[in-house]
N, C-alpha and C positions, 0 to 999 in steps of 0.2 A: 504494500500500500504506500501511497505517496504523501499522505497527510494533507490532501487538498480538498476543497469543497467544489463539487461539480456545478451546482446551481443553487440559487436562492430565489424564492417566490415571495413577492411583496404584495399583500392585499391592499387595495385602495378603495375608498368610498367614491371619490369623484375621478373616474378614469381619465377624463379630458385634462383636468388639472395635473394629475399625477403623470400622465403620459407627456405632457408639455414639460414638466419639471425634469423627469428622468431622460427625456430626449435631449435636454440641454446638458445635464450633469454627466451621464454615463459616457458619451463620446469624448468629453474632456478627460475622462479617466482611462481612455483607451478601448472602450467597448464599442462595437459596431452595431448599428441598428438592424434589427431583424423584424420583419413584418409579423402581424398576428399569426398565431398558429392556425392552420387550416381547419382543425377540428373545433376550435373555440375562438371566435373573433374578439372575445374580451380579454384574451391573454396576449401580451406583447412582450417580446424578448430582445435582449441585447447580448451579443456574444463577446466574451472577453478572452484573454490569453489562456486562462485555466478555469475560469468560472463564468457561468452565464447568469444573468439576472432577468427574471420574468416578473411582469406586472399583471395582476389579476384583480378583477372587480370583486370586492367583498360584499357580504350580505350586511347591510347597514343595521339590521335588527339585532345583530349579535352583540353589539356594544363596542365601545372604543378601547384602544390599547392603553394600558397603564404600566409604566416601567417597573412597578413594584409587584405585579402579579407574575405568575409563571408563564413566561413567554420570552421571545427574543428581546433582549434589552436594547441593543443598538447594533448597527451594521457599519463597519469601518472599511473604507476603501483606501488602497495604497496610492500614494503619490510619489513621484521621484524626487521632487525638490520642494523646498519651502516656498519658492516663488509660485509653484503650481497650487499649493494650499492657499496662499494669499490671493491669487487670481480667482479661484473658485469662491473664496469667502466674499470677495467684493461683489460677486454676481448672485449669490444665493437668494437674497431677499427680492431682487428684481425678477426672479423666476418662480416665486411662490413659496420659497422656504423661509425659515426663521433661524437666525443665529442664536445659539444657546450660549456658547463660549467662544470668544474671538480667537483667531489664530494666535498661538502662543507655544512656547516650549513647556511641556508638562513633565512632572517629575517621575513618570512611570519608568523610563529608561533614559540614559544620557542621549541627548539629541532628538528626543521624541517631540515632534512638532505637529500640531493638528488644529483643526477647527471642528467644533461640534455644532450641529444644526438639526432642524427637522425638515421633513418633506411636507407637502401641502396637507397630508393627513395626520401630521404630528409624529411620524415615526422618526426616532432618533438615529441620525447618521453622523459619520465622522469621515473626514479626509485627513490622512496622516502620512507623515514621513517617519518611519520607524527604522533607525539604523540597525536594530537587532535583527531585522528580517533581511538585511542585505549581506549578512555574514555567509 
């Protein structure tokens, strides 16, 4: 086994807003756009180097995400440089996201630099340069 994630599926309430947001964000992170799955037009995907990200319409009657309940807490995407983190951070809110914690070096590992934000549905995301993963 290689210790890699094959794909992630993100449920969204407003597919149009989420699709617009991820259509901006994911190509900046090296993912290429893929059209909706033939079997389900509500599922849109982007192909990455080792991981694919899929967007699916959620059932709004189920309830909203809360980071304290049992579920995925956040999804972090790798950037190559601090400049890439800063560039994405400058554009997040113009594309429907919300900055939670501005770009900064955080004490998790030496050189760990990231921005924390949410997508239009409030799912917590991060774009990070983590030198520990470059070893």
